[in-house]
Every structure is written in C-alpha cells, then in structure tokens.
DRENFI-187592 format. One line per field, with one value per residue: residue number from 0; residue in three letters; y, z negated, x of N, C-alpha, C in turn. Coordinates in steps of 0.2 Angstrom, whole numbers, always signed. Each point is the difference from the previous one (the first is absolute). Layout:
N
pos <- [NUM,...]
code <- [Ala,...]
nv <- [Y,...]
nw <- [Z,...]
nu <- [X,...]
cav <- [Y,...]
caw <- [Z,...]
cau <- [X,...]
cv <- [Y,...]
cw <- [Z,...]
cu <- [X,...]
//
This chain:
276
pos <- [0,1,2,3,4,5,6,7,8,9,10,11,12,13,14,15,16,17,18,19,20,21,22,23,24,25,26,27,28,29,30,31,32,33,34,35,36,37,38,39,40,41,42,43,44,45,46,47,48,49,50,51,52,53,54,55,56,57,58,59,60,61,62,63,64,65,66,67,68,69,70,71,72,73,74,75,76,77,78,79,80,81,82,83,84,85,86,87,88,89,90,91,92,93,94,95,96,97,98,99,100,101,102,103,104,105,106,107,108,109,110,111,112,113,114,115,116,117,118,119,120,121,122,123,124,125,126,127,128,129,130,131,132,133,134,135,136,137,138,139,140,141,142,143,144,145,146,147,148,149,150,151,152,153,154,155,156,157,158,159,160,161,162,163,164,165,166,167,168,169,170,171,172,173,174,175,176,177,178,179,180,181,182,183,184,185,186,187,188,189,190,191,192,193,194,195,196,197,198,199,200,201,202,203,204,205,206,207,208,209,210,211,212,213,214,215,216,217,218,219,220,221,222,223,224,225,226,227,228,229,230,231,232,233,234,235,236,237,238,239,240,241,242,243,244,245,246,247,248,249,250,251,252,253,254,255,256,257,258,259,260,261,262,263,264,265,266,267,268,269,270,271,272,273,274,275]
code <- [Unk,Unk,Unk,Unk,Unk,Unk,Unk,Unk,Unk,Unk,Unk,Unk,Unk,Unk,Unk,Unk,Unk,Unk,Unk,Unk,Unk,Unk,Unk,Unk,Unk,Unk,Unk,Unk,Unk,Unk,Unk,Unk,Unk,Unk,Unk,Unk,Unk,Unk,Unk,Unk,Unk,Unk,Unk,Unk,Unk,Unk,Unk,Unk,Unk,Unk,Unk,Unk,Unk,Unk,Unk,Unk,Unk,Unk,Unk,Unk,Unk,Unk,Unk,Unk,Unk,Unk,Unk,Unk,Unk,Unk,Unk,Unk,Unk,Unk,Unk,Unk,Unk,Unk,Unk,Unk,Unk,Unk,Unk,Unk,Unk,Unk,Unk,Unk,Unk,Unk,Unk,Unk,Unk,Unk,Unk,Unk,Unk,Unk,Unk,Unk,Unk,Unk,Unk,Unk,Unk,Unk,Unk,Unk,Unk,Unk,Unk,Unk,Unk,Unk,Unk,Unk,Unk,Unk,Unk,Unk,Unk,Unk,Unk,Unk,Unk,Unk,Unk,Unk,Unk,Unk,Unk,Unk,Unk,Unk,Unk,Unk,Unk,Unk,Unk,Unk,Unk,Unk,Unk,Unk,Unk,Unk,Unk,Unk,Unk,Unk,Unk,Unk,Unk,Unk,Unk,Unk,Unk,Unk,Unk,Unk,Unk,Unk,Unk,Unk,Unk,Unk,Unk,Unk,Unk,Unk,Unk,Unk,Unk,Unk,Unk,Unk,Unk,Unk,Unk,Unk,Unk,Unk,Unk,Unk,Unk,Unk,Unk,Unk,Unk,Unk,Unk,Unk,Unk,Unk,Unk,Unk,Unk,Unk,Unk,Unk,Unk,Unk,Unk,Unk,Unk,Unk,Unk,Unk,Unk,Unk,Unk,Unk,Unk,Unk,Unk,Unk,Unk,Unk,Unk,Unk,Unk,Unk,Unk,Unk,Unk,Unk,Unk,Unk,Unk,Unk,Unk,Unk,Unk,Unk,Unk,Unk,Unk,Unk,Unk,Unk,Unk,Unk,Unk,Unk,Unk,Unk,Unk,Unk,Unk,Unk,Unk,Unk,Unk,Unk,Unk,Unk,Unk,Unk,Unk,Unk,Unk,Unk,Unk,Unk,Unk,Unk,Unk,Unk,Unk,Unk,Unk,Unk,Unk,Unk,Unk,Unk]
nv <- [-48,-5,+2,+0,-5,+1,+1,+2,+2,-4,+4,-3,+6,+4,-4,+0,+6,+0,-4,+3,+6,+0,-2,+5,+3,-2,+1,+6,+0,-3,+4,+2,+0,+4,-3,-5,-5,-1,+5,-4,+5,+2,+5,+0,+1,+0,+6,-1,+6,-4,+0,-5,-2,-4,+6,+2,-6,+3,+6,-1,-6,+5,-2,+6,+2,+0,+7,+3,+2,-1,+2,+6,-2,+1,-3,-6,+5,-4,+1,-1,-3,+0,+0,-6,+2,-5,-4,-3,-6,-1,+2,-6,+1,-5,-1,-3,-2,+1,-3,+5,+2,-4,+4,-2,-1,+3,-6,-1,+3,-7,+3,-2,+0,+2,-6,+2,+2,+6,+1,+5,+2,-6,+1,+7,-3,-4,+5,+4,-6,+1,+6,+1,+1,+1,-2,+5,+2,-1,+7,+2,+6,-1,-4,-3,-1,+6,+6,+1,+7,+1,+4,-5,+5,-5,+0,+0,-6,-1,-5,+5,-5,-1,+7,-4,+0,-4,-4,-3,-5,-1,-6,+1,-5,+4,-1,+6,-1,+7,-1,+6,-1,+6,+0,+1,-4,+2,-5,+4,-6,+6,-2,+7,-1,+4,+4,-1,+4,-3,+5,-5,-1,+7,+3,-2,-1,+6,+0,+5,-5,+5,+1,+6,-4,-3,-4,-4,+2,-3,+3,-5,+0,-7,-2,-5,+2,+3,+0,-4,-4,+5,-1,+5,-1,+2,+2,-2,+3,-2,+6,-4,+5,-4,-1,-1,-3,+0,-5,-1,+4,-6,+3,+2,+2,-3,-4,+4,-1,-4,+3,-5,+3,-3,+4,-3,+5,+0,+2,+3,+2,+6,-1,+5,+2,+1,+6,+1]
nw <- [+251,+5,+3,-7,+1,+6,+1,+1,-6,+3,+3,+6,+3,-4,+1,+7,-1,-4,+4,+5,-4,-2,+6,+2,-5,+1,+6,-2,-3,+6,+0,-4,-6,+4,+4,+2,+1,-1,-3,-4,-2,-5,+3,-5,+5,-6,+2,-3,-1,+0,+5,+3,-6,+2,+3,-7,-1,+4,-2,-4,+0,+2,-5,-1,+0,-7,+0,-4,+0,-7,-1,+1,-3,-5,+4,+2,+2,-3,+5,-3,+4,-7,+1,-3,-4,+2,-5,+0,-3,+5,+4,+1,+6,+2,+6,+5,+1,+3,+6,+4,+1,+4,-2,-5,-1,-5,-2,-3,-5,-1,-5,-4,-6,-3,-2,-5,+3,-1,-3,+0,+4,+3,+1,+1,+3,+2,+1,+3,+3,+0,+1,-5,+0,-7,-3,+2,-4,-2,+0,-6,-1,-6,-4,+6,-4,-1,+1,+5,+2,+0,+5,+0,+3,+4,-3,+6,-1,+4,-2,-2,-4,+0,-1,+5,+5,+4,+0,+6,+1,+6,+1,+6,-1,+4,+1,-3,-4,-1,-4,+0,-6,+1,-7,+2,-2,-5,+2,-4,-3,-3,+4,+0,+6,-3,+4,-1,+4,-2,+2,+1,-5,+0,-5,-3,-4,-2,-7,+0,+4,+4,+0,+2,-4,+0,+5,-5,+0,-4,+1,-4,+3,+1,-6,-1,-5,+5,+1,+5,-6,+1,+7,+3,+7,-2,+7,+2,+6,+0,+4,+4,+2,+6,-1,+6,-1,+5,+0,+3,-5,+0,+0,-6,+0,-6,+1,-3,-6,-4,-6,-3,-5,-5,-4,-5,+0,-7,+1,-6,-3,+1,-7,+1,-5,-2,-2,-6]
nu <- [+243,+1,-6,-2,+4,-4,+6,-6,+2,+4,+4,-2,+2,-3,-5,+1,+1,-6,-3,+3,+2,-6,-2,+4,-2,-6,+2,+3,-6,+0,-4,+5,+0,-2,+4,-3,+3,-6,+2,-2,-4,+4,-3,-4,-5,+1,-1,-6,+2,+6,+5,-3,+2,-5,-1,+2,-2,-4,+2,-6,+3,+3,+4,-2,+6,+0,-1,+5,-7,-2,+6,-2,-6,+4,+4,-2,-3,-5,-4,-6,-5,-1,+6,-1,+4,+4,+0,+6,+0,+4,-5,+0,+0,-3,+3,-4,+6,-5,+1,+1,-6,-3,-4,+3,-7,-1,-2,-6,+3,+0,-1,+4,-3,+6,-2,-4,-5,+2,-5,+4,-5,-1,+7,-2,-4,+4,+4,-5,-1,+6,-2,+4,-6,+1,-5,-3,+5,-7,+1,-2,-3,-4,+3,+0,+5,-2,-2,-4,+0,-7,+0,+5,+4,+0,+6,+1,+4,+5,+2,+4,+2,-7,-1,+1,+5,-3,+5,+0,+4,-1,+3,+2,+4,+2,-6,+0,-6,-1,-4,-3,-2,-2,-1,-6,-5,-4,-4,-3,-3,-2,-5,-1,+3,+5,+3,+6,+3,+5,+3,+4,+4,+0,-2,+5,-5,+2,+1,-5,-1,-1,-7,+2,+4,-6,+1,+0,-6,-4,-5,+0,-6,+1,-3,+5,-4,-3,+6,+1,-1,-5,+2,+3,+1,+6,+0,+6,-1,+6,+0,+3,+4,+0,+7,+3,+6,+4,+4,-6,-2,-5,-6,-3,-7,-2,-6,-4,+2,-4,+1,-4,-3,-3,-4,-3,-5,+0,-6,+2,-6,+2,-2,-3,+4,-6,+3,-1]
cav <- [+5,+0,+6,+6,+2,+1,+6,+4,+7,+1,-1,-7,+1,+0,-6,-4,+3,-2,-8,-2,-1,-5,-6,-2,-1,-7,-5,+0,-3,-7,-2,-1,+6,+1,-5,-7,-2,-1,+7,+1,+4,-3,+3,-3,+5,-4,+4,-2,+5,+1,-4,-7,-1,-5,+2,+1,-6,-4,+5,+2,-5,+2,-1,+6,+0,+5,+4,+5,+6,+6,-2,+4,+4,+7,+5,+0,+0,-4,+2,-4,+4,+6,+5,-1,-2,-6,-2,-7,+0,+1,+6,-3,-3,-4,+0,-4,+3,-3,+4,+4,-4,+0,+7,+5,+3,-2,+0,+2,-3,-2,+0,-3,+3,-5,+0,+3,+7,+4,+7,+4,+2,-6,-1,+5,-2,-6,+3,+3,-5,-2,+5,-2,+7,-1,+4,+7,+0,+6,+3,+5,+3,-5,-6,-5,-6,+1,+2,+7,+3,+4,+8,+1,-2,-6,+0,-7,+0,-6,+0,+3,-5,-4,+4,+0,-3,-7,-2,-7,-1,-7,-1,-6,+1,+6,+6,+1,+6,+2,+4,+4,+2,+6,+2,+7,+3,-5,+1,-2,-1,-1,-5,+3,+2,+5,-2,+5,-2,+4,+0,-3,-5,+3,+3,-4,+5,+1,+4,+7,+2,+3,-4,+2,-3,-6,+1,-6,-2,-2,+1,-4,+3,-4,-6,-7,-4,-3,-4,-7,+0,+7,+3,+1,-2,+5,-3,+5,-3,+4,-1,+0,+1,-5,+1,-5,+1,-6,+1,+0,+7,+1,+1,+5,+0,-5,+2,+1,-5,+2,-5,+3,-3,+2,-2,+2,+6,+2,+8,+2,+6,+4,+4,+7,+0,+7,+1,+7]
caw <- [-2,+4,+4,-4,-1,+6,+0,+6,-1,+2,+8,+2,+1,-7,-3,+3,-3,-7,+0,+2,-5,-6,+3,+1,-7,-2,+4,-2,-7,+1,-2,-7,-4,+1,+5,-1,+6,+6,+1,-4,-7,-6,-3,+0,-2,-5,-2,+3,+5,+5,+5,-2,-1,+4,+6,-1,+1,+7,+6,+3,+5,+7,+2,-1,-6,-5,-2,-5,+3,-5,-6,-6,+2,-3,+5,+7,-2,+4,-1,+4,+5,-3,-2,-7,-1,-3,-4,-2,-7,+0,+4,+7,+5,+6,+6,+5,+6,+6,+6,+4,+5,+7,+3,-4,-5,-7,-4,-8,-4,-6,-6,-7,-6,-4,-6,+1,+1,-6,+1,-6,-3,-4,-6,-5,-3,-4,-6,-4,-3,-6,-4,-7,-3,-5,-1,-3,-8,-1,-7,-2,-6,-5,+2,+1,-4,-6,+3,+3,-3,+4,-1,-2,+6,-1,+5,+4,+3,+1,-3,+5,+2,+5,+6,+4,+6,+0,+6,+1,+6,+3,+5,+5,+4,-1,+0,-6,+0,-7,-1,-6,-2,-5,-2,+1,-3,-4,+0,-6,+0,-8,-2,-1,+6,+2,+4,+1,+3,-3,+3,-4,-5,-6,-5,-7,-6,-6,-4,+2,+7,+1,+5,+7,+2,+4,+7,+1,-7,+1,-6,+0,-3,-3,-3,+3,-4,+3,+5,-2,-4,-3,+2,+7,+3,+3,+5,+3,+7,+3,+7,+2,+7,+1,+6,+1,+4,+2,+2,+7,+2,+0,-6,+1,-5,+0,-3,-7,-4,-7,-6,-5,-6,-4,-7,-3,-5,-3,+0,-5,+1,-6,-2,-3,-7,-2,-6,-3]
cau <- [+5,+6,+0,+1,+7,+4,+3,-2,+1,+7,+1,+3,+7,+4,+1,+5,+6,+1,+0,+6,+5,-2,+0,+7,+2,-2,+4,+7,+0,-1,-7,+0,-3,-7,-3,+3,+4,-5,-2,-6,+1,-1,-6,-7,-6,-4,-5,-6,-2,+5,+0,+1,+7,+2,+4,+6,+4,-1,+1,-6,-2,+2,+7,+3,+4,-1,+5,-2,-2,+1,+4,-2,-6,+1,+4,-3,-8,-4,-7,-5,-4,-4,+5,+2,+7,+0,+6,+0,+3,+7,+2,+2,-5,+2,-4,+2,+4,-3,+2,-6,-4,+2,-1,+5,-3,+1,-6,+0,+5,-2,+5,-2,+4,+3,-4,-6,-1,-1,-4,+2,-6,-3,+4,-1,-7,+2,+3,-5,-4,+4,+1,-3,-3,-4,-6,+2,-2,-4,+0,-5,+0,+1,+2,-6,+1,-5,-6,+0,-6,-3,+1,+7,+4,+4,+6,+1,+7,+3,+7,+5,+5,-3,-1,+7,+0,+1,+3,+1,+3,+0,+5,+0,+7,+4,-5,-2,-5,-1,-6,-1,-7,+0,-7,-1,-6,-4,-8,-3,-7,-1,-5,-6,-3,+4,+6,+5,+7,+6,+7,+5,-2,-3,+5,-1,-1,+5,-2,+2,-1,-6,-4,+2,+6,-1,-4,-4,-4,-7,-5,-7,-6,-5,+3,+0,-3,-5,+4,+1,+6,+1,+6,+1,+6,+4,+4,+5,+3,+6,+2,+7,+2,+5,+4,+5,+6,+4,+7,+0,-1,-7,-3,-6,-4,-5,-6,+1,-2,-2,+0,-5,+0,-6,-1,-6,+1,-6,-1,-5,-3,+1,-6,+1,-3,-1,+2,-2]
cv <- [+0,+6,+6,+2,+0,+7,+5,+7,+2,+0,-6,+1,+0,-7,-4,+3,-3,-7,-2,-1,-5,-7,-2,-1,-7,-5,+0,-3,-8,-2,+0,+7,+0,-5,-7,-2,+0,+7,+1,+4,-5,+3,-4,+5,-4,+4,-1,+6,+1,-5,-7,-2,-7,+1,+1,-5,-3,+5,+2,-5,+2,-1,+6,+0,+6,+4,+5,+7,+6,-3,+3,+5,+6,+5,+0,-1,-5,+1,-5,+4,+5,+5,-1,-3,-7,-2,-7,-1,+1,+6,-3,-2,-3,+0,-5,+3,-3,+4,+3,-5,+0,+6,+5,+3,-3,+0,+2,-4,-2,+0,-3,+3,-6,-1,+3,+7,+4,+6,+4,+3,-5,-2,+4,-2,-6,+3,+3,-5,-3,+6,-1,+7,-3,+4,+7,-1,+7,+2,+5,+4,+4,-7,-5,-6,+1,+2,+7,+3,+5,+7,+1,-2,-6,+1,-7,+1,-7,+0,+2,-5,-4,+4,+2,-3,-8,-2,-8,-1,-7,+0,-7,+0,+6,+6,+1,+6,+1,+4,+4,+2,+5,+2,+8,+3,-6,+2,-3,-1,-1,-5,+3,+2,+5,-3,+6,-2,+5,-1,-2,-4,+3,+2,-4,+5,+0,+5,+7,+2,+3,-5,+1,-3,-6,+2,-6,-1,+0,+1,-4,+4,-4,-6,-6,-5,-5,-5,-7,+0,+6,+4,+2,-4,+5,-3,+5,-4,+5,-2,+1,+1,-5,+2,-6,+2,-7,+2,+0,+8,+2,+2,+4,-2,-7,+2,+1,-6,+3,-5,+3,-4,+3,-2,+2,+6,+1,+8,+1,+7,+4,+4,+6,+0,+8,+1,+7,+4]
cw <- [+4,+4,-3,-1,+6,+0,+5,-2,+2,+8,+1,+1,-7,-3,+3,-2,-7,+0,+2,-5,-5,+3,+0,-7,-2,+4,-3,-7,+0,-2,-8,-3,+1,+5,-1,+6,+6,+2,-3,-6,-6,-4,+0,-2,-4,-3,+4,+6,+5,+6,-2,+0,+4,+6,-1,+1,+7,+5,+3,+5,+7,+1,-1,-7,-4,-1,-5,+4,-4,-6,-7,+2,-4,+5,+7,-2,+5,-1,+4,+4,-3,-3,-7,+0,-3,-3,-1,-7,+1,+5,+7,+4,+6,+6,+4,+6,+6,+6,+3,+4,+7,+4,-3,-6,-7,-4,-7,-3,-7,-6,-6,-5,-3,-7,+1,+2,-6,+1,-6,-4,-4,-6,-5,-3,-5,-7,-4,-5,-6,-5,-7,-3,-5,+0,-4,-8,-2,-8,+0,-6,+0,+2,+1,-4,-6,+3,+3,-2,+6,-1,-1,+6,-1,+6,+3,+3,+1,-2,+5,+3,+6,+7,+3,+6,-1,+7,+0,+7,+3,+6,+4,+4,-2,+0,-7,+0,-8,-1,-7,-1,-5,-2,+1,-3,-4,+0,-7,+0,-8,-2,-1,+6,+3,+4,+0,+3,-3,+4,-5,-6,-6,-5,-6,-5,-5,-4,+1,+7,+1,+4,+7,+2,+4,+6,+0,-7,+2,-7,+0,-3,-4,-3,+4,-4,+4,+6,-2,-4,-4,+2,+7,+2,+3,+4,+3,+6,+3,+7,+2,+7,+1,+7,+1,+4,+2,+2,+8,+2,+0,-7,+1,-6,+1,-4,-8,-4,-7,-5,-5,-7,-4,-7,-3,-5,-3,-1,-5,+1,-7,-1,-3,-7,-2,-7,-2,-1]
cu <- [+6,+0,+1,+8,+4,+3,-1,+1,+7,-1,+3,+8,+3,+0,+5,+7,+2,+2,+7,+6,-2,+1,+8,+3,-2,+4,+7,+0,-1,-7,-1,-4,-8,-4,+4,+4,-4,-3,-7,+1,-1,-6,-6,-5,-5,-6,-6,-2,+5,-1,+1,+7,+3,+4,+7,+5,+0,+1,-6,-3,+2,+7,+4,+4,-2,+6,-2,-1,+2,+3,-2,-6,+0,+3,-4,-8,-3,-7,-5,-4,-4,+5,+2,+7,+0,+7,+0,+4,+7,+2,+1,-6,+3,-4,+2,+3,-2,+3,-5,-4,+3,+0,+5,-3,+1,-7,+1,+6,-3,+5,-3,+5,+4,-3,-7,+0,-2,-4,+1,-7,-3,+4,-1,-7,+2,+4,-5,-4,+4,+2,-4,-2,-5,-7,+2,-3,-3,+1,-5,+2,-6,+1,-6,+1,-5,-6,+1,-7,-3,+2,+7,+4,+4,+6,+1,+7,+2,+8,+5,+5,-3,-1,+7,-1,+2,+3,+1,+3,-1,+5,-2,+6,+3,-5,-3,-5,-1,-6,+1,-7,+0,-7,-1,-6,-4,-7,-2,-7,-1,-5,-6,-4,+4,+6,+5,+7,+5,+6,+5,-3,-4,+5,-1,-1,+5,-3,+2,-2,-8,-4,+2,+6,-1,-4,-5,-4,-7,-4,-6,-5,-5,+4,-1,-4,-6,+3,+1,+7,+2,+6,+0,+6,+3,+5,+5,+2,+5,+1,+7,+1,+6,+3,+5,+5,+3,+7,+0,-1,-7,-3,-6,-4,-4,-6,+1,-2,-2,+1,-5,+1,-6,+1,-6,+2,-7,+0,-5,-3,+2,-6,+1,-4,-1,+3,-3,+5]
//
C-alpha cells in the first residue's frame, strides 16, 4: 500500500514549493503539535489498508524527518494512483522530508494519514447496515384477519406511516456519511401463482371509495381450501432506492435494497344460489 500513497499526481516542483513552508512551520513550532521533538509525526497509520504505521515513529528507517504535508484534506485534495481521493480521520497527512538524490532528482514521496484512513463510500455502507427499517405491515380489504373471497377484488396496501424515507449516519473521525433509503414500489405475491407490482404503498380502503380508487388490488379465482393449512401466503416485497452524501462532498447512488413480509390468508369460494 506504500506505493499507492505516493503523491505522484502532483508535480515535483509543486511538491517542493508546498513542502518548504510546512517544513518551516514545523521547525518554528519546535517540533511540537503534529511532530515530536525528533521530527517524527505523532500520527499512527493503524488502519489495515494504510501504510505501515511502524514507519511513523522511525522516520521510515532512513533518518528523514516527518513533516505535515497536508493539514486539511478537505482543502488540499489528495489522490492515489487510481485517481481516488483519500481522507484521514483528522484531515492531516505526513511525509518524510528527505533531501534530493545525488543527481538532484526527487523520488516518490511516502505519506501516511493521521489516525486511520477513511473511505467515505465504505462509511456509507456501514451507515446503511445500521438503518432500521421494519418489515412492511400488510393490510387488505376485505380484512385478511377474517377471510377473503374469490371473485371479489382485494385491496392491498402498506401502512402510510411506514412508507417514508429512512436515514442513517456513520462517522469516523471528522468524516461523516449519511444514507437515505426511499421506498418506490411493492411487488406482491398473492400466493395463488399471480404477481403484481404497485407503485407506492397502495390506497387504504375507506367506506364509499369506488374500486377504481386503488391502484393495487388482486382478485382470487380459486379457494385456498386445498392448500397446506387451508391458506395462501400473501407476500409484499418493497424496493428502496438508496443514495448517500458525505461532508467530504462525495455521494451518489448505492445498490437498491428490499424489505419483505408475509402473512397467511384464507380465501373462501362464493357459491351462487338460484332463487325463483
């Protein structure tokens, strides 16, 4: 990983100009603050994916003093060889201040983060894993608490208080990422082999509403009497669009997630009765 954090995306001349005032500031500070009296950084790279933290206390084993290369990575952008922007827990990064080679050239500059390195996108996934989204509460009309009937449209819907956006936030040091999951559609499996997809949560049945008031209903054609337990399994699976933002300015879309729930419903067959 050491090579990954070589600051090759900056011109050598620009690096030399940037290093000079920072090195002077460290010297004026008597080595305090971000570097110890020996010129070594107080930072430790303790993240498993960052540069070996052992070099922080030894100047990398080559006697070069450590200096503050970047004091605020929100202001000074740092990129790896793949063009990905990098962040540390505190925003500070250190470099070994080694003199030029005998021929005057400057080799790769090794840098380490203060504390662990933070990936805002990975932090967003951590936040998503903590998002608390209960199973969707299924409602029907006629009520599935009693019995449904063949040839009668059954309204399907989810509780409106449940159908909303859900957010969660995760932080590491000063980097914060927030995810938002918004429900968009419900896939219904009535249990009789049919499938239907409804945009939104469906419409709650109320007395006086016409059948056309709902965009989500299903008509059973056969009784559930011959099924195991004498019932169908009605299942609702809700799809969520997921997005994320970060105080680093990064963000975007994450893969969609789903939440499902199911319940047993008995469906009886209405018999026609002839009358004279």
